[in-house]
C-alpha positions, -999 to +999 in steps of 0.1 A: -092+274-137-112+241-148-099+207-142-096+199-174-077+229-187-054+226-158-046+188-170-042+201-205-017+228-192+001+204-171+005+179-202+022+208-223+047+213-191+033+241-176+049+249-142+024+267-127-004+241-137+019+214-120+021+236-088-015+237-087-021+201-091+004+190-066-011+215-040-045+197-051-035+161-046-002+157-028-018+157+005-042+128-006-015+109-025+011+110+005-017+096+028-023+068+003+012+061-002+018+065+040-010+037+043+010+010+022+044+019+035+036+029+074+066+054+073+059+091+065+093+102+058+097+077+032+060+084+022+070+119+016+098+107-004+081+083-027+051+113-033+079+133-045+091+107-069+054+098-083+052+139-090+083+136-106+072+107-127+040+120-136+055+151-150+080+132-168+054+108-185+023+136-184+018+126-223+005+093-213-024+103-193-056+097-213-088+114-198-108+087-219-094+062-196-101+075-164-101+104-142-063+123-134-066+117-097-070+078-102-042+081-129-018+094-102-031+076-073-025+042-093+012+053-100+016+059-059-001+029-052+025+009-073+052+029-061+045+025-025+042-017-034+072-016-050+086+002-023+072-024+005+088-055-018+120-043-022+148-057-003+159-030+015+126-024+032+120-059+040+151-058+061+138-030+080+108-048+089+121-085+093+121-088+128+087-067+134+058-089+144+021-088+136+017-071+170+038-044+156+017-038+126-016-039+145-008-017+169+004+012+142-032+008+129-050+008+162-026+039+172-037+061+142-054+091+141-072+082+106-107+068+114-105+045+082-078+029+095-090+025+128-125+008+112-102-014+096-081-025+124-111-035+148-105-066+162-078-081+137-057-086+165-083-108+181-091-128+150-053-136+148-049-150+178-074-180+172-057-186+141-029-218+142+009-204+144+014-213+110-016-191+098-006-163+120+031-168+099+015-168+067-009-138+073+024-119+089+044-125+058+020-119+032-005-090+044+014-073+070+049-076+055+040-075+020+058-105+008+052-124-024+037-163-020+073-173-037+091-151-009+070-166+018+080-199+005+118-191+007+113-173+041+095-200+056+112-227+038+082-247+025+072-253-009+050-227-027+022-249-032+021-251+006+019-215+009-008-211-014-031-238+002-023-223+038-031-188+026-066-201+012-073-222+041-061-195+066-080-169+050-109-191+051-107-197+086-100-159+095-131-152+073-152-176+098-138-164+127-149-126+117-184-136+104-193-157+135 
């Protein structure tokens, strides 16, 4: 069956079309979610929620705005980011350092993750402690700038300035 026909049947609430689309996309969608939340059990749970959501909102998909997979992927990505930003998720990750997150990337069997992680630890070591703190909170732990401001007990403007200067320094370190 053609993908377009399958999607139309899915939008008509055909369970067989849903099963086919699920078998086509679930592994990739769960993988993307796991890249963000770094917890396979939680990724599976979020993936299930995403497929329930697309089933309930199938009428909102518009082929003229993009591919079906991209539509699902955006919903999954947003669900994973929402989870990472949730209080319950942050409470489970509060006492973990950047070494923990870098280790996850370095130990991953996914080649894409290994490529992304090559040398990250080495470049973080050369930054000031205040930069490492900001980067850990904003990029490894998924904090918003406002949440980082509250966590570090510094003004949000300071967080924004440090973030810009620290990323600039990190960029220089990486390129040199």
